[in-house]
C-alpha positions in Angstrom: 45.8 -15.5 100.1 48.6 -17.7 101.5 52.2 -16.8 102.2 55.6 -18.5 102.8 58.7 -17.2 104.5 62.0 -17.6 102.6 64.5 -17.2 105.3 67.4 -17.4 102.9 65.9 -14.6 100.8 67.4 -16.4 97.7 64.6 -18.7 96.5 63.8 -17.9 92.9 60.4 -17.7 91.2 61.2 -20.9 89.2 61.7 -22.8 92.4 58.4 -21.5 93.8 56.3 -22.2 90.8 57.8 -25.7 90.4 56.5 -26.7 93.8 53.8 -29.3 93.3 52.0 -28.4 96.4 51.7 -25.2 98.5 51.8 -27.1 101.7 54.5 -24.8 103.1 52.3 -21.7 102.6 50.3 -20.4 105.5 47.0 -18.7 105.3 47.0 -14.8 105.3 44.2 -14.1 107.7 44.0 -10.3 107.6 44.0 -7.9 104.6 46.4 -5.5 106.4 49.0 -8.1 107.1 51.8 -6.9 109.4 55.0 -9.0 109.5 57.3 -6.6 111.3 61.1 -6.5 111.1 62.5 -9.5 109.2 65.6 -10.3 107.0 63.5 -12.9 105.2 61.7 -12.6 101.9 58.0 -13.4 101.9 56.2 -15.1 99.0 52.4 -14.5 98.7 50.0 -16.5 96.4 46.5 -15.5 95.6 43.9 -16.8 93.1 40.8 -14.7 92.7 37.6 -16.6 93.5 35.1 -14.1 92.1 33.9 -13.6 88.6 35.2 -10.5 86.9 32.6 -10.3 84.2 34.7 -8.4 81.6 35.7 -5.9 84.3 39.4 -5.7 84.8 40.4 -5.3 88.5 43.6 -4.1 90.0 45.6 -5.5 92.8 46.8 -2.7 95.1 49.4 -2.6 97.9 49.2 0.7 99.7 52.6 0.8 101.5 55.2 3.0 99.8 58.0 1.8 102.2 58.3 -1.7 100.8 61.9 -1.9 99.4 61.3 -4.8 96.9 57.9 -5.8 95.6 57.8 -8.3 92.7 54.6 -9.3 90.8 54.3 -12.6 88.8 51.2 -13.4 86.8 50.2 -15.1 83.5 49.6 -12.6 80.7 50.0 -14.9 77.8 49.1 -18.6 77.7 51.7 -20.5 79.6 53.9 -17.4 80.1 54.6 -15.8 83.5 55.4 -12.1 83.3 57.5 -10.5 86.0 57.2 -6.8 87.1 59.7 -5.4 89.6 58.6 -2.4 91.8 59.4 -1.2 95.3 60.9 1.8 97.1 64.4 0.6 96.2 63.6 0.8 92.5 62.9 3.8 90.3 59.4 5.2 90.6 59.1 5.0 86.8 58.9 1.2 87.1 55.3 1.5 88.4 52.5 0.7 86.0 50.5 3.6 87.1 52.5 6.7 88.4 50.8 6.8 91.8 52.2 6.0 95.3 50.4 2.7 95.9 51.9 -0.3 94.0 49.3 -1.5 91.5 49.0 -4.5 89.1 46.2 -4.9 86.5 45.0 -8.5 86.8 44.8 -10.4 83.5 42.6 -13.4 82.5 45.6 -15.6 83.3 45.6 -14.3 86.9 42.0 -15.6 87.4 43.1 -19.0 86.1 46.5 -19.5 87.6 46.7 -16.9 90.4 49.3 -14.2 91.2 52.6 -14.6 93.1 54.1 -11.7 95.0 57.6 -11.5 96.6 58.1 -8.9 99.4 61.4 -8.0 101.0 62.2 -4.8 103.0 64.8 -3.4 105.4 62.1 -1.7 107.5 59.0 -3.1 109.2 57.0 -5.0 106.6 53.4 -4.1 106.3 51.4 -5.7 103.4 47.9 -4.3 103.0 46.2 -5.8 99.9 43.1 -4.4 98.1 41.3 -5.3 94.9 39.4 -2.6 93.0 38.6 -1.1 89.6 41.0 1.2 87.9 38.7 4.3 88.1 38.5 3.7 91.9 42.3 3.7 92.2 42.6 7.0 90.3 39.8 8.6 92.4 41.3 7.4 95.7 44.8 8.6 94.6 43.4 12.0 93.7 41.7 12.4 97.1 44.8 11.3 98.9 47.0 13.7 97.0 44.7 16.6 97.8 44.8 15.6 101.5 48.6 15.3 101.5 48.9 18.6 99.6 46.9 20.4 102.4 49.0 18.6 105.0 52.4 19.5 103.6 51.2 23.0 102.5 50.1 23.8 106.1 53.4 22.7 107.6 55.4 24.6 105.0 53.3 27.7 105.4 53.9 27.7 109.1 57.6 27.2 108.6 57.8 30.1 106.1 55.9 32.3 108.6 58.3 31.4 111.3 61.3 32.2 109.0 59.8 35.6 108.3 59.3 36.1 112.0 63.0 35.4 112.6 63.9 38.1 110.1 61.7 40.5 111.9 62.7 39.7 115.5 66.1 38.0 115.1 65.0 35.5 117.7 66.8 32.2 117.1 63.7 30.3 118.4 61.7 31.2 115.2 64.7 30.2 113.0 65.1 26.7 114.6 61.3 26.1 114.4 61.3 27.0 110.7 64.1 24.5 110.0 62.3 22.0 112.1 59.2 22.4 110.0 61.2 22.1 106.7 63.1 19.0 107.8 60.0 17.4 109.2 58.2 17.9 105.9 61.1 16.2 104.1 61.0 13.3 106.5 57.2 12.8 106.2 57.3 13.1 102.4 60.1 10.5 102.3 58.0 8.1 104.4 54.9 8.6 102.3 56.7 8.1 99.0 56.1 11.7 97.7 59.7 12.6 97.7 60.7 9.8 95.3 57.5 10.5 93.2 58.2 14.1 92.6 61.9 14.7 93.1 63.9 11.7 92.0 61.6 9.2 90.2 64.5 7.9 88.0 66.8 7.2 90.9 66.7 4.0 93.0 68.0 3.0 96.4 68.3 6.4 98.1 64.9 6.7 99.9 66.1 4.9 103.0 69.1 7.3 103.3 66.9 10.3 102.8 64.5 9.0 105.4 67.1 8.7 108.1 69.1 11.9 107.2 65.9 14.0 107.3 64.8 12.3 110.5 68.2 13.1 112.1 68.0 16.7 111.1 64.4 17.1 112.2 65.3 15.7 115.7 68.3 18.1 115.9 66.2 21.1 114.9 63.3 20.1 117.2 65.6 19.7 120.2 67.3 23.0 119.6 64.0 24.7 119.1 62.7 23.6 122.5 66.1 24.4 124.1 66.1 27.9 122.7 62.4 28.4 123.7 63.2 27.8 127.4 66.1 30.0 128.6 66.3 28.2 131.9 67.8 25.1 130.1 70.8 27.2 129.1 71.3 28.3 132.7 71.2 24.8 134.2 74.4 22.8 133.5 72.8 19.4 133.7 70.0 20.4 131.2 72.5 22.1 128.9 75.0 19.2 128.7 72.2 16.7 128.3 70.7 18.6 125.4 74.1 19.0 123.8 74.6 15.2 124.1 71.3 14.6 122.5 72.2 17.0 119.7 75.5 15.2 119.0 73.9 11.8 119.1 71.0 12.9 116.8 73.5 14.5 114.4 75.6 11.4 114.3 72.7 9.5 112.7 73.4 11.3 109.4 76.9 9.7 108.8 75.8 6.4 110.4 73.1 6.2 107.8 75.8 5.4 105.2 77.7 3.0 107.4 75.1 1.0 109.3 72.3 -1.1 107.7 69.0 0.7 107.5 67.1 -2.0 109.6 69.4 -1.4 112.6 68.9 2.4 112.6 65.1 2.2 112.0 64.8 -0.1 115.1 66.9 2.2 117.4 65.7 5.6 116.2 62.1 5.4 117.7 63.5 4.5 121.1 66.1 7.2 120.9 63.5 9.7 120.0 61.3 8.5 122.8 64.1 9.0 125.4 64.6 12.6 124.2 60.9 13.6 124.4 60.4 11.9 127.7 63.4 13.8 129.2 62.0 17.1 127.8 58.5 16.3 129.2 60.0 15.5 132.7 62.0 18.8 132.6 58.9 20.8 131.7 56.6 19.0 134.1 58.7 20.1 137.0 58.3 23.8 136.2 55.4 26.3 136.3 54.9 27.2 132.7 53.1 30.2 131.2 50.4 30.0 128.5 52.8 29.7 125.5 55.1 27.2 127.2 52.2 24.9 128.0 51.6 24.4 124.2 55.1 23.1 123.9 54.5 20.5 126.6 51.2 19.5 125.0 53.0 19.0 121.7 55.6 16.8 123.4 52.9 14.6 125.0 51.3 14.0 121.5 54.6 13.0 120.1 55.3 10.5 122.9 51.9 8.8 122.3 52.5 8.6 118.5 56.0 7.2 118.9 54.7 4.5 121.3 51.8 3.5 118.9 54.1 3.5 115.8 56.7 1.4 117.5 54.2 -1.1 118.8 52.8 -1.3 115.2 56.2 -1.9 113.7 56.8 -4.8 116.1 53.4 -6.2 115.3 52.2 -5.7 118.9 49.0 -3.9 117.7 47.1 -4.4 114.5 47.1 -2.1 111.5 44.3 0.5 111.3 43.8 4.0 110.0 44.9 5.4 113.3 48.0 3.3 113.8 49.1 3.7 110.1 48.7 7.5 110.1 49.5 8.3 113.8 52.9 9.7 113.0 51.6 12.2 110.4 48.6 13.1 112.6 50.7 13.7 115.7 53.4 15.6 113.8 50.7 17.9 112.4 49.2 18.5 115.8 52.7 19.0 117.2 53.4 21.6 114.6 50.2 23.4 115.3 50.9 23.4 119.1 54.4 24.7 118.6 53.0 27.4 116.3 50.6 28.5 119.0 53.5 28.7 121.4 55.6 30.8 119.1 52.7 33.0 118.1 52.3 33.9 121.8 56.0 34.6 122.1 55.9 36.7 118.9 53.1 38.9 120.3 55.3 39.5 123.4 58.3 40.3 121.2 56.2 42.8 119.2 54.9 44.4 122.4 58.4 44.6 123.7 59.7 46.0 120.4 56.9 48.6 120.4 57.8 49.6 124.0 61.5 49.7 123.2 60.9 51.8 120.1 58.9 54.3 122.1 61.5 54.5 124.8 64.3 54.8 122.2 62.4 57.7 120.4 61.9 59.4 123.7 65.5 59.0 124.6 66.6 60.4 121.2 64.4 63.4 121.6 65.7 64.1 125.1 69.3 63.7 123.9 68.7 66.1 121.0 67.1 68.6 123.4 70.0 68.3 125.8 72.5 68.8 123.0 70.7 71.8 121.7 70.5 73.4 125.2 74.2 72.6 125.8 75.2 74.1 122.5 73.3 77.3 123.3 74.8 77.6 126.8 78.3 76.8 125.6 78.0 79.6 123.0 76.7 82.0 125.6 79.5 81.2 128.0 82.2 81.4 125.3 81.2 85.0 124.2 81.9 86.7 127.5 85.1 84.7 128.1 86.5 86.0 124.8 85.8 89.5 126.0 87.6 88.7 129.3 90.6 87.5 127.3 90.7 90.7 125.3 90.7 92.8 128.4 93.4 90.6 130.1 95.6 91.0 127.1 95.2 94.8 127.2 95.9 94.9 131.0 99.0 92.7 130.5 100.4 95.1 127.9 99.7 98.2 130.1 101.0 96.6 133.3 104.7 97.6 134.0 105.1 95.5 137.2 106.7 92.2 136.3 105.0 90.4 139.2 101.6 91.6 138.2 102.3 90.6 134.6 103.1 87.0 135.7 99.8 86.8 137.6 97.8 88.3 134.7 99.4 85.7 132.3 98.3 82.9 134.7 94.8 84.3 134.7 95.0 84.6 130.9 96.2 80.9 130.6 93.3 79.7 132.7 90.8 81.7 130.7 92.3 80.2 127.5 91.9 76.7 129.0 88.2 77.5 129.8 87.7 78.7 126.2 89.2 75.5 124.9 87.0 73.4 127.2 83.8 75.3 126.2 84.8 75.1 122.5 85.1 71.3 122.7 81.9 71.0 124.6 80.2 73.1 122.0 81.6 71.0 119.2 80.6 67.8 120.9 77.1 69.0 121.5 76.7 70.2 117.9 77.8 66.7 116.7 75.3 65.0 119.0 72.6 67.4 117.8 73.4 66.6 114.2 74.2 70.2 113.3 77.7 69.7 112.0 77.8 69.5 108.2 80.7 68.6 106.0 81.5 71.3 103.5 83.6 69.9 100.6 85.8 72.0 98.3 89.0 71.9 96.5 92.0 72.8 98.7 95.8 72.6 98.6 97.4 69.9 100.7 100.6 71.8 101.1 98.9 74.9 102.4 96.9 72.8 104.9 100.0 71.2 106.3 102.0 74.4 106.4 99.2 76.2 108.3 99.1 73.3 110.9 102.8 73.1 111.4 103.1 76.9 111.7 100.6 76.7 114.6 102.1 73.7 116.4 105.9 74.1 116.0 106.1 76.8 118.6 104.3 74.6 121.1 106.6 71.7 120.3 109.6 73.9 120.7 108.6 74.8 124.2 109.1 71.1 125.2 112.2 70.8 123.1 110.4 68.4 120.7 111.0 68.2 116.9 107.8 68.4 114.8 108.7 66.7 111.5 106.6 66.5 108.3 106.9 63.7 105.8 105.4 64.3 102.4 105.5 61.7 99.6 106.1 62.7 96.0 103.0 61.1 94.5 100.6 63.3 96.4 98.2 65.5 94.3 98.5 69.3 94.7 94.9 69.6 95.7 92.1 67.3 96.9 88.4 67.6 97.4 87.2 67.6 101.0 86.5 69.7 104.1 89.8 71.3 104.8 88.5 73.0 108.0 87.5 69.6 109.6 90.7 67.9 108.5 92.7 70.8 109.9 90.7 70.4 113.2 91.4 66.7 113.4 95.1 67.0 112.7 95.5 69.8 115.1 93.9 67.7 117.9 96.1 64.7 117.1 99.4 66.8 116.9 98.4 68.7 120.1 97.8 65.4 121.9 101.1 64.0 120.6 103.0 67.0 121.9 101.2 66.9 125.2 102.0 63.3 125.9 105.6 63.2 124.6 108.4 64.3 127.0 111.3 63.8 124.6 112.0 62.9 121.1 109.8 63.9 118.2 106.3 64.1 116.7 106.0 63.2 113.0 103.1 64.2 110.7 103.1 61.9 107.6 101.0 62.4 104.5 101.0 59.7 101.8 98.8 58.3 99.0 97.1 54.9 99.3 95.2 54.0 96.1 92.4 56.6 95.9 92.9 57.9 99.4 95.2 60.2 101.3 96.7 58.8 104.5 97.3 61.2 107.3 99.3 59.9 110.2 100.6 61.5 113.5 103.3 59.5 115.3 104.9 60.3 118.6 107.6 58.8 120.8 105.6 59.3 124.0 104.1 57.0 126.7 102.2 54.6 124.6 98.7 53.3 125.6 97.8 50.0 127.4 95.7 47.6 125.5 92.9 47.6 128.1 92.7 51.4 127.9 92.3 51.7 124.1 88.6 50.9 124.1 87.7 53.8 126.4 90.2 56.2 124.6 87.6 57.5 122.0 84.8 57.8 124.5 83.5 61.3 125.6 85.2 62.9 128.5 87.6 59.9 128.8 91.4 59.7 129.1 93.6 56.7 129.3 93.6 56.9 133.1 93.2 59.4 136.0 97.0 59.8 136.6 97.3 61.1 133.0 94.5 63.6 133.7 96.3 64.8 136.8 99.6 65.2 135.0 98.5 66.7 131.7 94.9 67.9 132.2 92.5 68.2 129.3 88.8 67.5 128.7 89.0 64.1 127.1 86.9 65.3 124.2 89.6 65.8 121.5 89.7 62.2 120.2 86.0 61.7 120.5 85.3 64.8 118.4 88.0 63.8 115.9 86.5 60.4 115.5 83.0 61.8 115.0 84.2 64.3 112.4 86.0 61.6 110.5 82.9 59.4 110.5 81.0 62.2 108.9 83.7 62.2 106.2 83.3 58.4 105.6 86.6 57.7 107.4 87.7 56.4 110.8 90.4 57.2 113.3 92.7 54.2 114.0 95.5 53.6 116.4 98.8 51.7 116.6 100.6 51.8 120.0 103.4 50.2 122.0 104.1 51.0 125.6 107.2 53.1 126.2 107.7 53.4 122.4 104.9 55.6 121.2 101.7 55.8 119.3 100.4 56.4 115.8 97.0 57.8 115.1 96.0 57.7 111.4 93.1 58.1 109.0 92.4 58.0 105.3 90.4 60.5 103.3 89.1 60.0 99.7 90.8 62.1 97.1 87.5 63.0 95.3 
């Protein structure tokens, strides 16, 4: 076989065939001819010098990355027939629907020879074989089985990592899963399987898919390693360097549509090499555990494969099985090494989750026991105090001395405060122990509001405050819910509003919003600072210590109210403004 370089890439077949002599053609010395990167087109001529003896042989070029591959041979006497194939043309143009480019040689080919024209944006490799048709099919079948196992293994590992992410919610497994998927697309694009199975009718997009998938696999691979090693996030130099690599790798995707394929395909291996060498240097400087060492081994394998593939593309080393398949072999080994690393990490996460679950269950049992004991003690404390209050009330009525009456009322007030404190603690402990149940029934809204205002108006009057009630006309006469718990929540809110309001008024508003009733308690009191709102609903908390000193209280009222509302599928919300006042409100479903 001889070949000639067409530097203009514009010479036609008629000009080639009209040459009287092939003096410009050079001898092709190796079957796996490697030209490297070139903008030229290359013409090959070959005339079989063996007898075919009624056996039709096929000419096979096993390189799916050739953009343009044109065959010319005599099929009828004196007539040259042209067949156009290549990666930049539809897969359906191929005579046999297999990855290698194949041409069945005719009688005319043995007499006048075969011309082939090759042109490609990437590194040009031109391996030529001659074999029988049955051998081509058998070889293609064996190759497809091998590739099926190859891609199946990577996809299986990627799916497993994705399921591991859903179990652990660890970003490392998610990025590794994406890395496996994008890497599969990249390798399938390079091997020609993507065009064969996904877009056989479409031409000219394989190079774009190749670079976009390569860009995404680099991004996912970098971020996988970055998320696997927490120390990289803590070190500013490592963090900013990784972010820079991510931006540059991600920019390859838009550049694919703006810059010629040949330029990116030349730069991309060197860019990838810089990244993996940086990662190897970083990991070499640290003492790694068992799982982390597998990541470093995978990076070493990738470095070796990139160097060999780059040297092959620049014709520095000859083609061989190892140099042709080094990228696929190394990527498969890398995926296995990374999988071993993540499996070790997954075992640690499972062990940690098991320990955490045990500790959590123990803590829940202790909390439940504490709440049950507290509920029992609170009940036992409250019973004798109620008896004390009854005796104090009798003593106050019998006492004629005014001074003694005042002292007895002070004792009675303190006892009532203790009862309120114990009642709140009892309620809170019952909530924590899960012993509070919502009892729903039909009740009158008007009766509920009348009962609440009847209790709270005398307290408001003692501070010269107005307790107003706003009732909209569209409210139903009765609703379905737990009137006792709604009564308890509103009483807490109104009591707090009266307590923290020195002048003005407290407004209880009831209105309808779609299928819900909106209850709102508004005051003209102190207001609450934004930074104090978060702790306002916590147990035994008040806005600040000065409020506790001035107004007292247990700090349980709002916590209990919020918990009760949550049991009723509602929530306690707040609007507030300093020196203007606050509004606490919640919504209850009508049915």
